[in-house]
Every structure is written in structure tokens, then in C-alpha cells.
PyMOL Python script that loads the backbone (N, CA, C, O; Angstrom):
from pymol import cmd

cmd.read_pdbstr("""\
ATOM      1  N   MET A   1      83.143 193.661 184.774  1.00  0.00           N
ATOM      2  CA  MET A   1      82.989 195.037 184.382  1.00  0.00           C
ATOM      3  C   MET A   1      82.002 195.088 183.232  1.00  0.00           C
ATOM      4  O   MET A   1      81.999 194.222 182.357  1.00  0.00           O
ATOM      5  N   SER A   2      81.174 196.103 183.244  1.00  0.00           N
ATOM      6  CA  SER A   2      80.277 196.319 182.123  1.00  0.00           C
ATOM      7  C   SER A   2      79.896 197.790 182.058  1.00  0.00           C
ATOM      8  O   SER A   2      80.038 198.535 183.029  1.00  0.00           O
ATOM      9  N   MET A   3      79.424 198.175 180.924  1.00  0.00           N
ATOM     10  CA  MET A   3      79.036 199.556 180.682  1.00  0.00           C
ATOM     11  C   MET A   3      77.680 199.811 181.352  1.00  0.00           C
ATOM     12  O   MET A   3      76.748 199.026 181.176  1.00  0.00           O
ATOM     13  N   LYS A   4      77.566 200.886 182.109  1.00  0.00           N
ATOM     14  CA  LYS A   4      76.311 201.246 182.777  1.00  0.00           C
ATOM     15  C   LYS A   4      75.521 202.268 181.966  1.00  0.00           C
ATOM     16  O   LYS A   4      74.297 202.189 181.862  1.00  0.00           O
ATOM     17  N   THR A   5      76.238 203.219 181.399  1.00  0.00           N
ATOM     18  CA  THR A   5      75.634 204.193 180.492  1.00  0.00           C
ATOM     19  C   THR A   5      76.531 204.312 179.263  1.00  0.00           C
ATOM     20  O   THR A   5      77.747 204.141 179.351  1.00  0.00           O
ATOM     21  N   CYS A   6      75.936 204.599 178.152  1.00  0.00           N
ATOM     22  CA  CYS A   6      76.677 204.702 176.895  1.00  0.00           C
ATOM     23  C   CYS A   6      77.539 205.962 176.885  1.00  0.00           C
ATOM     24  O   CYS A   6      77.030 207.059 177.114  1.00  0.00           O
ATOM     25  N   PRO A   7      78.849 205.817 176.621  1.00  0.00           N
ATOM     26  CA  PRO A   7      79.714 206.998 176.563  1.00  0.00           C
ATOM     27  C   PRO A   7      79.481 207.850 175.312  1.00  0.00           C
ATOM     28  O   PRO A   7      79.956 208.983 175.245  1.00  0.00           O
ATOM     29  N   LYS A   8      78.765 207.327 174.335  1.00  0.00           N
ATOM     30  CA  LYS A   8      78.515 208.077 173.090  1.00  0.00           C
ATOM     31  C   LYS A   8      77.233 208.890 173.167  1.00  0.00           C
ATOM     32  O   LYS A   8      77.219 210.059 172.781  1.00  0.00           O
ATOM     33  N   CYS A   9      76.135 208.274 173.672  1.00  0.00           N
ATOM     34  CA  CYS A   9      74.850 208.987 173.656  1.00  0.00           C
ATOM     35  C   CYS A   9      74.240 209.182 175.040  1.00  0.00           C
ATOM     36  O   CYS A   9      73.244 209.893 175.174  1.00  0.00           O
ATOM     37  N   GLY A  10      74.825 208.558 176.084  1.00  0.00           N
ATOM     38  CA  GLY A  10      74.337 208.733 177.444  1.00  0.00           C
ATOM     39  C   GLY A  10      73.173 207.839 177.836  1.00  0.00           C
ATOM     40  O   GLY A  10      72.686 207.924 178.963  1.00  0.00           O
ATOM     41  N   SER A  11      72.724 206.996 176.942  1.00  0.00           N
ATOM     42  CA  SER A  11      71.598 206.109 177.234  1.00  0.00           C
ATOM     43  C   SER A  11      71.946 205.114 178.339  1.00  0.00           C
ATOM     44  O   SER A  11      73.103 204.724 178.499  1.00  0.00           O
ATOM     45  N   ASP A  12      70.916 204.707 179.106  1.00  0.00           N
ATOM     46  CA  ASP A  12      71.124 203.663 180.102  1.00  0.00           C
ATOM     47  C   ASP A  12      70.520 202.333 179.644  1.00  0.00           C
ATOM     48  O   ASP A  12      70.413 201.390 180.429  1.00  0.00           O
ATOM     49  N   LYS A  13      70.128 202.265 178.373  1.00  0.00           N
ATOM     50  CA  LYS A  13      69.583 201.031 177.798  1.00  0.00           C
ATOM     51  C   LYS A  13      70.747 200.208 177.250  1.00  0.00           C
ATOM     52  O   LYS A  13      71.105 200.316 176.078  1.00  0.00           O
ATOM     53  N   ILE A  14      71.332 199.378 178.129  1.00  0.00           N
ATOM     54  CA  ILE A  14      72.544 198.634 177.817  1.00  0.00           C
ATOM     55  C   ILE A  14      72.273 197.136 177.900  1.00  0.00           C
ATOM     56  O   ILE A  14      71.636 196.664 178.842  1.00  0.00           O
ATOM     57  N   ASP A  15      72.750 196.407 176.929  1.00  0.00           N
ATOM     58  CA  ASP A  15      72.662 194.946 176.929  1.00  0.00           C
ATOM     59  C   ASP A  15      74.068 194.387 177.028  1.00  0.00           C
ATOM     60  O   ASP A  15      75.012 194.995 176.524  1.00  0.00           O
ATOM     61  N   SER A  16      74.220 193.238 177.669  1.00  0.00           N
ATOM     62  CA  SER A  16      75.546 192.622 177.769  1.00  0.00           C
ATOM     63  C   SER A  16      75.552 191.301 177.013  1.00  0.00           C
ATOM     64  O   SER A  16      74.514 190.660 176.848  1.00  0.00           O
ATOM     65  N   GLY A  17      76.736 190.903 176.558  1.00  0.00           N
ATOM     66  CA  GLY A  17      76.882 189.663 175.807  1.00  0.00           C
ATOM     67  C   GLY A  17      78.317 189.447 175.397  1.00  0.00           C
ATOM     68  O   GLY A  17      79.241 189.818 176.122  1.00  0.00           O
ATOM     69  N   GLN A  18      78.508 188.847 174.237  1.00  0.00           N
ATOM     70  CA  GLN A  18      79.836 188.577 173.702  1.00  0.00           C
ATOM     71  C   GLN A  18      79.847 188.922 172.222  1.00  0.00           C
ATOM     72  O   GLN A  18      78.807 188.920 171.563  1.00  0.00           O
ATOM     73  N   ILE A  19      81.027 189.215 171.710  1.00  0.00           N
ATOM     74  CA  ILE A  19      81.215 189.386 170.274  1.00  0.00           C
ATOM     75  C   ILE A  19      81.434 187.978 169.710  1.00  0.00           C
ATOM     76  O   ILE A  19      82.267 187.230 170.220  1.00  0.00           O
ATOM     77  N   VAL A  20      80.700 187.621 168.675  1.00  0.00           N
ATOM     78  CA  VAL A  20      80.798 186.284 168.105  1.00  0.00           C
ATOM     79  C   VAL A  20      81.354 186.384 166.690  1.00  0.00           C
ATOM     80  O   VAL A  20      80.971 187.265 165.919  1.00  0.00           O
ATOM     81  N   SER A  21      82.260 185.472 166.361  1.00  0.00           N
ATOM     82  CA  SER A  21      82.834 185.432 165.013  1.00  0.00           C
ATOM     83  C   SER A  21      83.059 183.981 164.630  1.00  0.00           C
ATOM     84  O   SER A  21      82.745 183.073 165.400  1.00  0.00           O
ATOM     85  N   ALA A  22      83.598 183.764 163.450  1.00  0.00           N
ATOM     86  CA  ALA A  22      83.915 182.402 163.027  1.00  0.00           C
ATOM     87  C   ALA A  22      84.971 181.787 163.939  1.00  0.00           C
ATOM     88  O   ALA A  22      85.018 180.570 164.115  1.00  0.00           O
ATOM     89  N   GLY A  23      85.817 182.638 164.516  1.00  0.00           N
ATOM     90  CA  GLY A  23      86.809 182.217 165.498  1.00  0.00           C
ATOM     91  C   GLY A  23      86.473 182.876 166.822  1.00  0.00           C
ATOM     92  O   GLY A  23      85.445 183.543 166.935  1.00  0.00           O
ATOM     93  N   VAL A  24      87.298 182.708 167.798  1.00  0.00           N
ATOM     94  CA  VAL A  24      87.072 183.307 169.102  1.00  0.00           C
ATOM     95  C   VAL A  24      87.654 184.714 169.124  1.00  0.00           C
ATOM     96  O   VAL A  24      88.794 184.923 168.710  1.00  0.00           O
ATOM     97  N   VAL A  25      86.883 185.667 169.600  1.00  0.00           N
ATOM     98  CA  VAL A  25      87.391 187.017 169.805  1.00  0.00           C
ATOM     99  C   VAL A  25      87.903 187.064 171.230  1.00  0.00           C
ATOM    100  O   VAL A  25      87.153 186.832 172.177  1.00  0.00           O
ATOM    101  N   GLU A  26      89.172 187.362 171.376  1.00  0.00           N
ATOM    102  CA  GLU A  26      89.769 187.325 172.703  1.00  0.00           C
ATOM    103  C   GLU A  26      90.888 188.346 172.797  1.00  0.00           C
ATOM    104  O   GLU A  26      91.415 188.826 171.793  1.00  0.00           O
ATOM    105  N   TYR A  27      91.230 188.659 174.028  1.00  0.00           N
ATOM    106  CA  TYR A  27      92.382 189.523 174.280  1.00  0.00           C
ATOM    107  C   TYR A  27      93.544 188.628 174.686  1.00  0.00           C
ATOM    108  O   TYR A  27      93.413 187.802 175.588  1.00  0.00           O
ATOM    109  N   ARG A  28      94.666 188.794 174.026  1.00  0.00           N
ATOM    110  CA  ARG A  28      95.865 188.036 174.386  1.00  0.00           C
ATOM    111  C   ARG A  28      96.994 189.022 174.602  1.00  0.00           C
ATOM    112  O   ARG A  28      97.398 189.732 173.682  1.00  0.00           O
ATOM    113  N   SER A  29      97.495 189.060 175.814  1.00  0.00           N
ATOM    114  CA  SER A  29      98.569 189.981 176.171  1.00  0.00           C
ATOM    115  C   SER A  29      99.866 189.614 175.456  1.00  0.00           C
ATOM    116  O   SER A  29     100.152 188.436 175.242  1.00  0.00           O
ATOM    117  N   ASP A  30     100.637 190.616 175.093  1.00  0.00           N
ATOM    118  CA  ASP A  30     101.964 190.377 174.531  1.00  0.00           C
ATOM    119  C   ASP A  30     102.895 189.788 175.585  1.00  0.00           C
ATOM    120  O   ASP A  30     103.918 189.193 175.244  1.00  0.00           O
ATOM    121  N   GLN A  31     102.548 189.949 176.871  1.00  0.00           N
ATOM    122  CA  GLN A  31     103.356 189.414 177.969  1.00  0.00           C
ATOM    123  C   GLN A  31     103.208 187.910 178.113  1.00  0.00           C
ATOM    124  O   GLN A  31     104.087 187.254 178.672  1.00  0.00           O
ATOM    125  N   ALA A  32     102.112 187.356 177.617  1.00  0.00           N
ATOM    126  CA  ALA A  32     101.810 185.939 177.791  1.00  0.00           C
ATOM    127  C   ALA A  32     102.537 185.098 176.749  1.00  0.00           C
ATOM    128  O   ALA A  32     102.567 185.436 175.566  1.00  0.00           O
ATOM    129  N   ARG A  33     103.104 184.032 177.198  1.00  0.00           N
ATOM    130  CA  ARG A  33     103.752 183.073 176.296  1.00  0.00           C
ATOM    131  C   ARG A  33     102.910 181.804 176.269  1.00  0.00           C
ATOM    132  O   ARG A  33     102.268 181.472 177.265  1.00  0.00           O
ATOM    133  N   SER A  34     102.901 181.105 175.168  1.00  0.00           N
ATOM    134  CA  SER A  34     102.151 179.849 175.063  1.00  0.00           C
ATOM    135  C   SER A  34     102.761 178.805 175.982  1.00  0.00           C
ATOM    136  O   SER A  34     103.975 178.847 176.179  1.00  0.00           O
ATOM    137  N   PRO A  35     102.031 177.888 176.548  1.00  0.00           N
ATOM    138  CA  PRO A  35     100.564 177.844 176.550  1.00  0.00           C
ATOM    139  C   PRO A  35     100.014 178.664 177.712  1.00  0.00           C
ATOM    140  O   PRO A  35     100.161 178.270 178.869  1.00  0.00           O
ATOM    141  N   PHE A  36      99.407 179.754 177.428  1.00  0.00           N
ATOM    142  CA  PHE A  36      98.828 180.639 178.431  1.00  0.00           C
ATOM    143  C   PHE A  36      97.421 180.949 177.944  1.00  0.00           C
ATOM    144  O   PHE A  36      97.240 181.653 176.950  1.00  0.00           O
ATOM    145  N   ASN A  37      96.436 180.425 178.641  1.00  0.00           N
ATOM    146  CA  ASN A  37      95.053 180.602 178.200  1.00  0.00           C
ATOM    147  C   ASN A  37      94.715 182.072 178.040  1.00  0.00           C
ATOM    148  O   ASN A  37      95.057 182.898 178.887  1.00  0.00           O
ATOM    149  N   SER A  38      94.053 182.382 176.967  1.00  0.00           N
ATOM    150  CA  SER A  38      93.673 183.762 176.711  1.00  0.00           C
ATOM    151  C   SER A  38      92.317 184.053 177.322  1.00  0.00           C
ATOM    152  O   SER A  38      91.630 183.149 177.798  1.00  0.00           O
ATOM    153  N   GLY A  39      91.948 185.294 177.307  1.00  0.00           N
ATOM    154  CA  GLY A  39      90.693 185.707 177.931  1.00  0.00           C
ATOM    155  C   GLY A  39      89.643 186.088 176.921  1.00  0.00           C
ATOM    156  O   GLY A  39      89.819 187.038 176.160  1.00  0.00           O
ATOM    157  N   LYS A  40      88.542 185.348 176.909  1.00  0.00           N
ATOM    158  CA  LYS A  40      87.431 185.709 176.043  1.00  0.00           C
ATOM    159  C   LYS A  40      86.878 187.050 176.509  1.00  0.00           C
ATOM    160  O   LYS A  40      86.795 187.316 177.708  1.00  0.00           O
ATOM    161  N   CYS A  41      86.510 187.869 175.574  1.00  0.00           N
ATOM    162  CA  CYS A  41      86.014 189.212 175.886  1.00  0.00           C
ATOM    163  C   CYS A  41      84.504 189.211 176.090  1.00  0.00           C
ATOM    164  O   CYS A  41      83.764 188.530 175.381  1.00  0.00           O
ATOM    165  N   LYS A  42      84.068 189.988 177.074  1.00  0.00           N
ATOM    166  CA  LYS A  42      82.651 190.266 177.268  1.00  0.00           C
ATOM    167  C   LYS A  42      82.378 191.592 176.564  1.00  0.00           C
ATOM    168  O   LYS A  42      83.293 192.387 176.349  1.00  0.00           O
ATOM    169  N   ALA A  43      81.127 191.824 176.211  1.00  0.00           N
ATOM    170  CA  ALA A  43      80.787 193.055 175.508  1.00  0.00           C
ATOM    171  C   ALA A  43      79.499 193.648 176.061  1.00  0.00           C
ATOM    172  O   ALA A  43      78.645 192.938 176.592  1.00  0.00           O
ATOM    173  N   SER A  44      79.379 194.956 175.926  1.00  0.00           N
ATOM    174  CA  SER A  44      78.154 195.676 176.248  1.00  0.00           C
ATOM    175  C   SER A  44      77.769 196.484 175.028  1.00  0.00           C
ATOM    176  O   SER A  44      78.630 197.049 174.353  1.00  0.00           O
ATOM    177  N   ALA A  45      76.466 196.540 174.740  1.00  0.00           N
ATOM    178  CA  ALA A  45      75.985 197.280 173.576  1.00  0.00           C
ATOM    179  C   ALA A  45      74.888 198.250 173.989  1.00  0.00           C
ATOM    180  O   ALA A  45      74.009 197.906 174.779  1.00  0.00           O
ATOM    181  N   CYS A  46      74.946 199.452 173.455  1.00  0.00           N
ATOM    182  CA  CYS A  46      73.899 200.444 173.679  1.00  0.00           C
ATOM    183  C   CYS A  46      72.726 200.110 172.760  1.00  0.00           C
ATOM    184  O   CYS A  46      72.896 199.980 171.548  1.00  0.00           O
ATOM    185  N   LEU A  47      71.550 199.974 173.337  1.00  0.00           N
ATOM    186  CA  LEU A  47      70.372 199.638 172.544  1.00  0.00           C
ATOM    187  C   LEU A  47      69.800 200.843 171.800  1.00  0.00           C
ATOM    188  O   LEU A  47      68.920 200.684 170.954  1.00  0.00           O
ATOM    189  N   ASP A  48      70.290 202.046 172.105  1.00  0.00           N
ATOM    190  CA  ASP A  48      69.804 203.231 171.403  1.00  0.00           C
ATOM    191  C   ASP A  48      70.667 203.589 170.197  1.00  0.00           C
ATOM    192  O   ASP A  48      70.138 203.805 169.107  1.00  0.00           O
ATOM    193  N   CYS A  49      71.996 203.655 170.376  1.00  0.00           N
ATOM    194  CA  CYS A  49      72.847 204.096 169.255  1.00  0.00           C
ATOM    195  C   CYS A  49      73.689 202.972 168.645  1.00  0.00           C
ATOM    196  O   CYS A  49      74.242 203.139 167.559  1.00  0.00           O
ATOM    197  N   GLY A  50      73.793 201.823 169.334  1.00  0.00           N
ATOM    198  CA  GLY A  50      74.529 200.692 168.777  1.00  0.00           C
ATOM    199  C   GLY A  50      76.000 200.626 169.147  1.00  0.00           C
ATOM    200  O   GLY A  50      76.712 199.722 168.710  1.00  0.00           O
ATOM    201  N   TYR A  51      76.461 201.574 169.948  1.00  0.00           N
ATOM    202  CA  TYR A  51      77.869 201.552 170.379  1.00  0.00           C
ATOM    203  C   TYR A  51      78.139 200.249 171.134  1.00  0.00           C
ATOM    204  O   TYR A  51      77.333 199.828 171.964  1.00  0.00           O
ATOM    205  N   VAL A  52      79.282 199.613 170.842  1.00  0.00           N
ATOM    206  CA  VAL A  52      79.670 198.366 171.504  1.00  0.00           C
ATOM    207  C   VAL A  52      81.035 198.555 172.154  1.00  0.00           C
ATOM    208  O   VAL A  52      81.953 199.105 171.545  1.00  0.00           O
ATOM    209  N   GLU A  53      81.160 198.091 173.400  1.00  0.00           N
ATOM    210  CA  GLU A  53      82.412 198.184 174.145  1.00  0.00           C
ATOM    211  C   GLU A  53      82.771 196.784 174.634  1.00  0.00           C
ATOM    212  O   GLU A  53      81.905 196.045 175.102  1.00  0.00           O
ATOM    213  N   MET A  54      84.060 196.418 174.524  1.00  0.00           N
ATOM    214  CA  MET A  54      84.509 195.091 174.942  1.00  0.00           C
ATOM    215  C   MET A  54      85.377 195.187 176.188  1.00  0.00           C
ATOM    216  O   MET A  54      86.069 196.182 176.404  1.00  0.00           O
ATOM    217  N   TYR A  55      85.328 194.131 177.010  1.00  0.00           N
ATOM    218  CA  TYR A  55      86.108 194.048 178.237  1.00  0.00           C
ATOM    219  C   TYR A  55      86.812 192.705 178.289  1.00  0.00           C
ATOM    220  O   TYR A  55      86.204 191.668 178.024  1.00  0.00           O
ATOM    221  N   ALA A  56      88.087 192.724 178.628  1.00  0.00           N
ATOM    222  CA  ALA A  56      88.835 191.480 178.800  1.00  0.00           C
ATOM    223  C   ALA A  56      88.384 190.802 180.095  1.00  0.00           C
ATOM    224  O   ALA A  56      87.962 191.469 181.040  1.00  0.00           O
ATOM    225  N   ASN A  57      88.475 189.496 180.125  1.00  0.00           N
ATOM    226  CA  ASN A  57      88.109 188.685 181.282  1.00  0.00           C
ATOM    227  C   ASN A  57      88.965 189.073 182.485  1.00  0.00           C
ATOM    228  O   ASN A  57      90.190 189.127 182.381  1.00  0.00           O
ATOM    229  N   SER A  58      88.324 189.347 183.637  1.00  0.00           N
ATOM    230  CA  SER A  58      89.045 189.822 184.818  1.00  0.00           C
ATOM    231  C   SER A  58      90.004 188.769 185.386  1.00  0.00           C
ATOM    232  O   SER A  58      91.051 189.128 185.925  1.00  0.00           O
ATOM    233  N   ILE A  59      89.675 187.505 185.278  1.00  0.00           N
ATOM    234  CA  ILE A  59      90.575 186.434 185.755  1.00  0.00           C
ATOM    235  C   ILE A  59      91.841 186.419 184.909  1.00  0.00           C
ATOM    236  O   ILE A  59      92.944 186.272 185.435  1.00  0.00           O
ATOM    237  N   TYR A  60      91.681 186.570 183.595  1.00  0.00           N
ATOM    238  CA  TYR A  60      92.827 186.613 182.693  1.00  0.00           C
ATOM    239  C   TYR A  60      93.703 187.831 182.994  1.00  0.00           C
ATOM    240  O   TYR A  60      94.929 187.731 183.012  1.00  0.00           O
ATOM    241  N   LEU A  61      93.070 188.970 183.229  1.00  0.00           N
ATOM    242  CA  LEU A  61      93.835 190.181 183.534  1.00  0.00           C
ATOM    243  C   LEU A  61      94.654 190.011 184.811  1.00  0.00           C
ATOM    244  O   LEU A  61      95.790 190.478 184.887  1.00  0.00           O
ATOM    245  N   GLN A  62      94.083 189.346 185.812  1.00  0.00           N
ATOM    246  CA  GLN A  62      94.821 189.117 187.047  1.00  0.00           C
ATOM    247  C   GLN A  62      96.025 188.211 186.801  1.00  0.00           C
ATOM    248  O   GLN A  62      97.087 188.422 187.388  1.00  0.00           O
ATOM    249  N   LYS A  63      95.872 187.212 185.944  1.00  0.00           N
ATOM    250  CA  LYS A  63      97.003 186.341 185.599  1.00  0.00           C
ATOM    251  C   LYS A  63      98.133 187.146 184.956  1.00  0.00           C
ATOM    252  O   LYS A  63      99.307 186.918 185.245  1.00  0.00           O
ATOM    253  N   ILE A  64      97.774 188.084 184.088  1.00  0.00           N
ATOM    254  CA  ILE A  64      98.779 188.922 183.434  1.00  0.00           C
ATOM    255  C   ILE A  64      99.474 189.810 184.467  1.00  0.00           C
ATOM    256  O   ILE A  64     100.696 189.958 184.437  1.00  0.00           O
ATOM    257  N   LYS A  65      98.698 190.402 185.384  1.00  0.00           N
ATOM    258  CA  LYS A  65      99.288 191.235 186.443  1.00  0.00           C
ATOM    259  C   LYS A  65     100.272 190.430 187.277  1.00  0.00           C
ATOM    260  O   LYS A  65     101.369 190.902 187.574  1.00  0.00           O
ATOM    261  N   ASP A  66      99.880 189.201 187.660  1.00  0.00           N
ATOM    262  CA  ASP A  66     100.755 188.334 188.447  1.00  0.00           C
ATOM    263  C   ASP A  66     102.036 187.991 187.685  1.00  0.00           C
ATOM    264  O   ASP A  66     103.126 187.985 188.256  1.00  0.00           O
ATOM    265  N   LEU A  67     101.890 187.707 186.389  1.00  0.00           N
ATOM    266  CA  LEU A  67     103.033 187.389 185.545  1.00  0.00           C
ATOM    267  C   LEU A  67     103.988 188.569 185.463  1.00  0.00           C
ATOM    268  O   LEU A  67     105.205 188.393 185.526  1.00  0.00           O
ATOM    269  N   MET A  68     103.446 189.759 185.324  1.00  0.00           N
ATOM    270  CA  MET A  68     104.288 190.955 185.212  1.00  0.00           C
ATOM    271  C   MET A  68     105.010 191.246 186.530  1.00  0.00           C
ATOM    272  O   MET A  68     106.141 191.733 186.504  1.00  0.00           O
ATOM    273  N   LYS A  69     104.397 190.965 187.667  1.00  0.00           N
ATOM    274  CA  LYS A  69     105.043 191.153 188.967  1.00  0.00           C
ATOM    275  C   LYS A  69     106.255 190.222 189.087  1.00  0.00           C
ATOM    276  O   LYS A  69     107.298 190.615 189.610  1.00  0.00           O
ATOM    277  N   LYS A  70     106.107 188.987 188.600  1.00  0.00           N
ATOM    278  CA  LYS A  70     107.201 188.016 188.665  1.00  0.00           C
ATOM    279  C   LYS A  70     108.376 188.455 187.793  1.00  0.00           C
ATOM    280  O   LYS A  70     109.534 188.212 188.133  1.00  0.00           O
ATOM    281  N   GLN A  71     108.070 189.107 186.659  1.00  0.00           N
ATOM    282  CA  GLN A  71     109.107 189.523 185.735  1.00  0.00           C
ATOM    283  C   GLN A  71     109.833 190.795 186.202  1.00  0.00           C
ATOM    284  O   GLN A  71     110.936 191.087 185.740  1.00  0.00           O
ATOM    285  N   ALA A  72     109.213 191.542 187.112  1.00  0.00           N
ATOM    286  CA  ALA A  72     109.791 192.812 187.563  1.00  0.00           C
ATOM    287  C   ALA A  72     110.970 192.602 188.492  1.00  0.00           C
ATOM    288  O   ALA A  72     111.568 193.572 188.960  1.00  0.00           O
TER     289      ALA A  72
END
""", "prot")
cmd.dss("prot")
cmd.show_as("cartoon", "prot")
cmd.util.cbc("prot")
cmd.orient("prot")
């Protein structure tokens, strides 16, 4: 998944990448118990206004969905 147009300014000048920090920026579900690999986030940035949107890894999200089905 990625941003096609900016929801803030409507621009279609979008770049994709990752948010980088001293540690890993990731989404970790409250449903996941250790050791359960977390999902590194992908990001899209508007080249006109600078808005940044993050997306959790789709493989990780599917693992969470599967886990929740088992718990139901």
C-alpha cells in the first residue's frame, strides 16, 4: 500500500521510503506476544507539502489477522 495523492494538498508528487531513526520504527500489535516478529513500516511523503504517511507491513498484518481468528 502506498499513497497515490496527498490527502493534505492533493499533489500527485509522492515519494516512497521508510522512516529512519536510531532504532527501528515499526508497528507492533497489542495482540502479538513475544517472540512475534514485528512489521517495519513503509512510508510515503508528499514532495510538495511534506506530509508523511506510514503503512504497516502487509505480511505482518496478515499474521495478526490469522492470530486473531485463532483467538476468536
